[in-house]
C-alpha positions in Angstrom: -27.9 -27.1 43.3 -24.2 -27.7 42.7 -21.5 -25.2 42.1 -19.2 -26.4 39.3 -15.8 -24.8 39.5 -14.2 -24.9 36.0 -10.4 -25.1 35.5 -8.3 -24.8 32.4 -4.5 -25.1 31.8 -1.9 -26.1 29.3 -0.3 -28.9 31.3 -2.3 -31.7 32.8 -0.3 -32.2 36.0 -0.5 -28.5 36.8 -4.2 -28.4 35.9 -5.0 -31.4 38.1 -3.0 -30.0 41.1 -4.8 -26.7 40.7 -8.3 -28.4 40.6 -7.5 -30.5 43.7 -6.3 -27.5 45.7 -9.6 -25.8 45.0 -11.8 -28.8 45.5 -13.2 -27.5 48.8 -14.9 -24.6 46.9 -16.6 -27.0 44.5 -19.5 -29.4 44.6 -18.4 -30.6 41.1 -15.1 -30.0 39.4 -14.8 -29.3 35.7 -11.5 -29.7 33.9 -11.2 -28.3 30.4 -8.8 -30.2 28.2 -9.0 -27.7 25.3 -5.2 -27.0 25.3 -4.1 -30.4 26.5 -5.8 -33.1 24.5 -6.0 -36.6 25.8 -3.9 -37.1 29.0 -4.8 -40.8 29.0 -7.1 -43.0 31.1 -4.5 -43.5 33.9 -3.9 -39.8 34.4 -7.6 -39.0 34.4 -8.3 -41.9 36.7 -5.8 -40.6 39.2 -7.5 -37.2 39.2 -10.9 -38.8 39.7 -9.6 -40.6 42.7 -7.8 -37.7 44.3 -10.4 -35.0 43.6 -12.9 -36.5 46.0 -15.7 -34.6 44.1 -17.6 -35.5 40.9 -15.6 -34.7 37.8 -16.8 -33.2 34.5 -14.4 -33.5 31.6 -15.0 -31.0 28.9 -13.2 -30.2 25.6 -14.3 -26.7 24.6 -14.2 -25.5 21.0 -14.5 -22.0 19.7 -18.3 -22.3 19.5 -18.3 -22.8 23.3 -15.6 -20.3 24.3 -13.0 -23.0 24.0 -9.6 -23.5 22.2 -9.6 -27.1 21.1 -8.5 -27.4 17.5 -8.3 -31.2 17.1 -10.5 -33.4 15.0 -13.9 -34.7 16.0 -12.4 -38.2 16.5 -9.8 -36.8 18.8 -12.5 -34.9 20.7 -14.6 -38.1 21.2 -11.6 -40.1 22.1 -10.9 -37.8 25.1 -14.5 -38.0 26.3 -14.5 -41.8 26.1 -11.2 -42.0 28.0 -12.7 -39.7 30.7 -15.7 -42.0 31.1 -13.5 -45.1 31.3 -11.4 -43.4 33.9 -14.5 -42.9 36.2 -15.4 -39.3 35.5 -18.9 -38.5 36.7 -19.8 -36.5 33.6 -18.5 -35.7 30.1 -19.7 -32.6 28.3 -20.4 -33.3 24.7 -21.4 -30.6 22.2 -24.9 -31.3 20.8 -23.7 -31.8 17.3 -21.4 -34.7 18.4 -23.9 -36.4 20.6 -24.8 -39.2 18.3 -21.2 -39.7 17.3 -20.2 -40.1 20.9 -22.9 -42.6 21.7 -23.1 -44.2 25.1 -20.2 -43.9 27.5 -18.6 -46.3 29.9 -19.3 -47.0 33.5 -21.6 -44.7 35.6 -20.6 -41.6 33.6 -23.4 -39.3 32.6 -23.5 -37.2 29.5 -24.1 -33.4 29.5 -25.2 -32.4 26.0 -24.4 -28.8 25.7 -25.3 -26.1 23.2 -23.9 -22.5 23.2 -24.7 -19.4 21.3 -21.7 -17.2 21.7 -23.4 -14.3 19.9 -26.6 -13.7 21.7 -29.5 -15.2 23.7 -31.7 -16.5 20.8 -35.3 -15.3 20.7 -36.3 -18.9 19.9 -35.0 -20.7 22.9 -37.6 -23.4 22.5 -36.3 -24.2 19.0 -32.7 -24.3 20.3 -33.8 -26.8 23.0 -35.8 -28.9 20.7 -32.9 -29.5 18.3 -30.9 -30.8 21.3 -33.7 -33.0 22.5 -33.7 -34.8 19.2 -30.2 -36.3 19.7 -30.4 -37.3 23.4 -29.8 -40.6 25.1 -31.7 -41.7 28.2 -30.4 -40.0 31.3 -28.6 -37.2 29.5 -28.5 -33.7 31.0 -29.0 -30.7 28.8 -27.0 -27.4 29.1 -28.0 -24.3 27.2 -25.9 -21.2 27.3 -26.6 -17.9 25.5 -24.4 -14.8 25.4 -26.2 -11.9 27.2 -25.8 -8.3 26.1 -28.2 -7.0 28.6 -30.0 -7.8 31.9 -33.1 -8.4 29.8 -31.3 -11.2 27.9 -30.4 -12.8 31.2 -33.9 -12.6 32.5 -35.3 -14.2 29.4 -33.0 -17.2 29.9 -33.9 -17.6 33.5 -37.7 -17.4 32.7 -37.1 -20.1 30.1 -35.2 -22.4 32.5 -38.1 -22.0 35.0 -40.8 -22.8 32.4 -39.0 -25.8 31.0 -38.1 -27.4 34.3 -36.9 -30.9 34.3 -33.3 -30.2 35.4 -32.3 -28.0 32.4 -28.9 -26.5 33.0 -29.3 -22.9 31.7 -27.6 -19.5 32.3 -25.9 -16.8 30.3 -22.3 -16.0 29.4 -21.0 -12.5 29.1 -20.6 -9.8 31.7 -24.2 -8.7 31.3 -25.3 -12.3 32.1 -23.1 -12.8 35.2 -26.0 -12.5 37.6 -27.7 -15.5 35.9 -24.9 -17.7 37.3 -26.0 -16.7 40.8 -29.7 -17.0 40.1 -29.9 -20.0 37.7 -30.3 -22.5 40.6 -33.3 -20.5 42.0 -35.0 -21.1 38.6 -34.3 -24.8 38.6 -30.9 -25.2 37.0 -29.1 -28.1 38.9 -25.6 -26.7 38.1 -24.1 -23.3 37.9 -20.5 -22.7 36.8 -17.8 -20.6 38.5 -14.2 -19.7 37.7 -11.4 -20.9 39.9 -10.7 -18.7 42.9 -7.6 -16.5 43.2 -5.9 -18.4 46.0 -2.4 -17.7 47.3 -1.7 -15.3 44.4 -2.8 -17.9 41.7 -4.4 -16.4 38.6 -8.1 -17.3 38.4 -8.4 -17.8 34.7 -12.1 -18.0 33.7 -13.1 -20.6 31.1 -16.0 -18.4 29.7 -16.8 -14.7 29.8 -18.8 -13.5 32.8 -17.8 -16.3 35.1 -17.7 -15.3 38.8 -14.8 -16.5 40.9 -15.8 -19.5 43.1 -15.1 -17.7 46.4 -17.0 -14.6 45.3 -20.0 -16.8 44.2 -19.9 -18.6 47.5 -19.8 -15.3 49.3 -23.1 -14.2 47.6 -25.0 -17.4 48.3 -27.1 -17.9 51.5 -25.5 -20.0 54.2 -27.4 -23.1 53.1 -27.1 -22.4 49.3 -29.9 -21.3 47.1 -33.1 -23.2 46.5 -36.1 -22.6 44.4 -37.6 -20.8 47.4 -34.7 -18.3 47.7 -35.8 -14.6 47.6 -34.1 -12.4 45.0 -33.2 -8.8 45.9 -31.0 -6.5 43.9 -29.9 -3.0 42.9 -31.2 -1.7 39.5 -29.4 1.1 37.7 -27.5 2.0 34.6 -24.6 2.0 35.1 -24.6 0.0 38.3 -21.1 -1.4 38.6 -20.1 1.3 41.0 -22.8 0.4 43.6 -21.8 -0.9 47.0 -25.3 -2.2 47.6 -24.6 -5.9 46.6 -21.7 -6.1 49.0 -23.4 -4.3 51.9 -26.9 -5.9 51.5 -25.3 -9.3 50.8 -23.3 -9.2 54.0 -26.3 -8.2 56.0 -28.4 -11.0 54.5 -25.8 -13.6 55.3 -25.4 -12.3 58.8 -29.1 -12.5 59.4 -29.0 -16.1 57.9 -31.8 -15.3 55.5 -32.6 -17.4 52.4 -32.0 -14.5 50.0 -29.5 -13.3 47.5 -28.7 -9.7 46.4 -27.3 -9.0 42.9 -26.8 -6.1 40.5 -29.1 -5.5 37.4 -28.3 -3.1 34.6 -31.3 -3.0 32.3 -31.7 -0.7 29.3 -35.4 -0.3 29.9 -36.9 -0.3 33.3 -40.5 -1.2 32.3 -39.1 -4.2 30.3 -37.0 -5.2 33.2 -40.0 -5.3 35.6 -42.1 -7.2 33.1 -39.4 -9.9 32.9 -38.8 -9.9 36.6 -42.3 -11.2 37.3 -41.3 -14.4 39.1 -42.5 -14.4 42.7 -38.9 -15.0 43.9 -38.1 -11.4 43.0 -38.9 -9.6 46.3 -37.4 -6.2 46.2 -35.1 -3.8 44.4 -32.9 -0.9 45.4 -33.3 1.6 42.5 -30.7 4.1 41.4 -30.2 6.5 38.5 -31.7 6.8 36.0 -34.7 4.7 37.0 -36.1 6.4 40.2 -38.9 8.2 38.5 -39.8 5.1 36.6 -39.8 3.1 39.8 -42.3 5.5 41.4 -44.5 5.2 38.3 -44.4 1.4 38.5 -45.6 1.3 42.1 -49.2 0.1 42.7 -48.8 2.0 46.0 -46.2 4.3 47.4 -45.1 6.1 50.6 -45.5 9.8 51.2 -41.8 10.5 50.5 -42.1 8.9 47.1 -45.3 10.8 46.3 -43.7 14.1 47.2 -40.5 13.4 45.4 -42.2 11.7 42.5 -39.3 9.3 42.6 -38.5 6.1 44.5 -35.3 4.3 45.3 -37.0 1.1 46.6 -39.5 -1.3 45.3 -40.9 -4.1 47.5 -43.2 -6.9 46.1 -46.8 -6.4 47.3 -49.0 -9.2 46.0 -48.8 -9.2 42.2 -47.4 -5.7 42.1 -44.8 -3.3 43.7 -44.9 -0.9 46.6 -42.7 2.1 46.0 -40.7 3.8 48.8 -38.2 6.5 49.0 -35.6 5.9 51.7 -33.3 8.7 50.6 -35.6 11.4 52.1 -35.7 10.1 55.6 -32.0 9.1 55.4 -30.8 12.6 54.4 -33.1 14.2 57.0 -31.7 11.9 59.8 -28.1 12.5 58.5 -28.6 16.3 58.7 -30.3 16.3 62.1 -27.5 14.1 63.5 -24.8 16.2 61.8 -26.2 19.5 63.1 -26.0 18.1 66.7 -22.4 17.2 66.1 -21.8 20.5 64.4 -23.2 22.4 67.4 -20.9 20.5 69.7 -17.9 21.2 67.6 -18.6 24.9 67.0 -20.3 25.7 70.3 -23.2 27.3 68.4 -26.8 26.1 68.9 -27.7 25.2 65.4 -30.5 22.8 64.3 -32.2 21.9 61.1 -35.5 23.8 61.9 -33.6 27.1 62.4 -31.1 26.6 59.6 -30.8 27.5 55.9 -29.5 24.8 53.7 -28.1 25.3 50.2 -28.5 22.3 47.9 -26.3 22.0 44.9 -27.9 20.2 42.0 -31.3 19.7 40.4 -31.5 15.9 40.1 -33.0 13.1 42.2 -30.5 13.4 45.0 -31.1 17.2 45.2 -34.8 16.7 45.3 -34.5 14.2 48.1 -32.2 16.6 50.1 -34.5 19.6 49.5 -37.6 17.7 50.6 -35.8 16.3 53.7 -34.8 19.8 54.8 -38.3 21.1 54.1 -40.0 18.3 56.1 -37.5 19.0 58.9 -38.9 22.6 59.0 -35.6 24.1 57.7 -35.4 26.6 54.9 -33.8 25.5 51.7 -32.5 27.0 48.5 -31.5 24.9 45.4 -28.8 26.0 43.1 -28.5 24.7 39.5 -26.4 25.3 36.5 -29.6 25.3 34.4 -31.8 28.0 35.9 -34.9 26.5 34.4 -34.3 23.2 36.1 -33.5 24.9 39.4 -36.7 27.0 39.2 -38.8 23.9 38.4 -37.4 21.9 41.3 -37.9 24.9 43.7 -41.6 25.0 42.6 -42.0 21.3 43.2 -40.6 21.5 46.7 -41.8 24.9 47.6 -38.4 26.6 48.2 -36.1 29.2 46.9 -33.7 28.8 44.0 -30.6 30.5 42.5 -28.4 30.1 39.5 -24.9 28.7 39.9 -23.3 32.1 39.9 -25.3 33.1 43.0 -23.8 30.4 45.2 -20.9 32.4 46.6 -23.2 35.2 47.8 -25.9 32.9 49.2 -26.0 33.0 53.0 -26.4 29.5 54.5 -25.7 27.3 57.5 -25.4 24.0 55.6 -24.2 23.2 52.1 -25.2 19.9 50.4 -23.5 18.6 47.3 -26.2 16.6 45.5 -24.3 16.3 42.2 -22.0 13.5 41.1 -19.0 15.8 40.9 -16.1 14.3 42.8 -17.3 10.7 42.4 -15.3 8.1 40.7 -17.1 9.0 37.5 -15.9 12.6 37.9 -12.7 12.2 40.0 -10.6 15.0 41.3 -13.2 17.7 40.9 -15.3 19.8 43.3 -18.7 21.2 42.4 -17.6 24.7 43.6 -14.4 26.5 44.1 -13.0 26.3 47.6 -13.5 30.1 48.2 -17.2 29.6 47.6 -17.5 27.4 50.7 -18.4 29.5 53.7 -16.1 29.0 56.6 -17.5 27.2 59.7 -20.6 25.8 58.0 -21.9 22.2 57.9 -21.1 20.5 54.6 -22.6 17.2 53.4 -21.6 15.4 50.2 -23.9 12.8 48.7 -20.9 11.2 47.0 -19.6 8.2 48.9 -16.9 6.9 46.6 -14.3 8.1 47.4 -15.2 8.7 51.0 -12.9 11.8 51.1 -13.9 13.9 48.1 -12.2 17.1 46.9 -15.3 18.9 48.0 -15.0 17.6 51.6 -11.2 18.2 51.7 -11.8 21.8 50.7 -14.6 22.2 53.3 -12.3 20.8 56.0 -9.6 23.3 55.0 -12.2 26.1 55.4 -12.9 25.0 59.0 -16.3 23.4 58.2 -17.8 20.3 59.7 -17.5 17.8 56.8 -19.9 14.9 56.6 -19.2 12.1 54.0 -21.8 10.6 51.8 -21.4 7.2 53.5 -23.6 8.5 56.3 -26.4 9.1 53.8 -25.8 5.7 52.1 -25.8 3.7 55.2 -29.0 5.2 56.5 -30.9 4.7 53.3 -29.6 1.1 53.1 -30.7 0.4 56.6 -34.3 1.5 55.8 -34.3 -0.6 52.6 -33.2 -3.6 54.5 -36.1 -3.2 56.9 -38.5 -2.9 54.0 -37.0 -6.0 52.2 -36.8 -8.3 55.2 -39.2 -6.9 57.8 -36.3 -7.4 60.3 -34.2 -4.9 62.2 -30.8 -4.5 60.7 -27.6 -4.5 62.8 -26.4 -0.9 62.1 -23.0 -1.6 63.4 -22.6 -4.5 61.0 -24.0 -2.4 58.2 -21.4 0.3 58.8 -18.7 -2.4 59.0 -19.9 -3.9 55.7 -19.8 -0.4 54.1 -16.3 0.2 55.4 -15.1 -3.2 54.2 -16.4 -2.4 50.7 -14.4 0.8 50.8 -11.3 -1.1 51.9 -11.7 -3.8 49.3 -12.1 -1.2 46.6 -8.9 0.5 47.8 -7.0 -2.8 47.6 -8.2 -3.2 44.0 -6.9 0.2 43.2 
């Protein structure tokens, strides 16, 4: 595979200097002359010699996310000049292929076709029209605009089926993951945006491009091959997840031939049907798909069966094994937290002799309630919707109360299993500060931000406050074991989580 780093600019000298500075990140360099026109054979030849990497010269029009407004003759003249100057490739739109004809020297033609509206249902027809106007030795590039994960998976399956060196991936934010995975499915090239180096703006040349340094950071140490395992987090929305960063760093540290990306499908069953390639090895599953993940499992662990929800799928033969790492993670978190709480307060408190109040009625609340129950502690769930709280209590075999009963409920541990206080609901706490019982153990399932209003209020009430990162790290550790069958380095995992938090803080 080759990473093509694409550059665009309004002045050729600046564009060339920028491309040369970033050459170490590229296997192949693409310069887009949309805004510049023809800089001449001499200028292009100097760039070819100084770049030290194969050069693609492209003139993008509006139908390929470009800005060139010249005539066809001017377009073709630029490509012929690039070939004469020694460029390794020229990218010609399919409808100008015959007009361009053969090119000089050892230059190869990439005949490209874009659909900037969608990923066509008839990709075979799209390809066949391009094949009709090829010259011997041409490469074909097909790009569709993805509006969903399902669109991107359809393109990847097509690239795998066609084979033969087809360059294929998707533009659009929903298709970004295909730029990582396209080489796994046989695409010889994948395209990245310039990196943001030394404060330089990294202007993408198409929507959904990943910066070259970020793309390199995702790839295995030796790059991807058609044997590379694909792992990922599946949710909707999923942009908030730290899983790609954390699991990605762990995979690279372990020197495993695997990548980890984010998927945001609209339909979970359709997603799994499209993700049928054997390279897909496992998924971390988040809201709203945990119940669907459990239903999709050909087999499942005890925690999944009790919760009727799974946050992990691991390929098992032609199907999937469902697992729930949330339940053991929250149980371990609470057991460890109670020991710490006892040391801080001087009171001998442990999960089996404690009463835990869980706020919420969703998947996280179910996992927390089951974890406490399996740890032989008593548990009460509180919900704003009494019917949902009662239903969850019946499932788990515990007590329940309405939201207005929280203040009067006697408990040793309080768990927020709602999204209140997260980046989706910032600045809020699930309960008023005066409802938090002084001196209790408090756990928040929210891990972004790490210090939520709920935990700040708990600290002010003299409570032992445990951030949601403890829960996240433990469930991720168990997922890594299931995905890789190797022991994770927990210190590194925690460092990866903390670095993700730090990086997010810098972006803010």
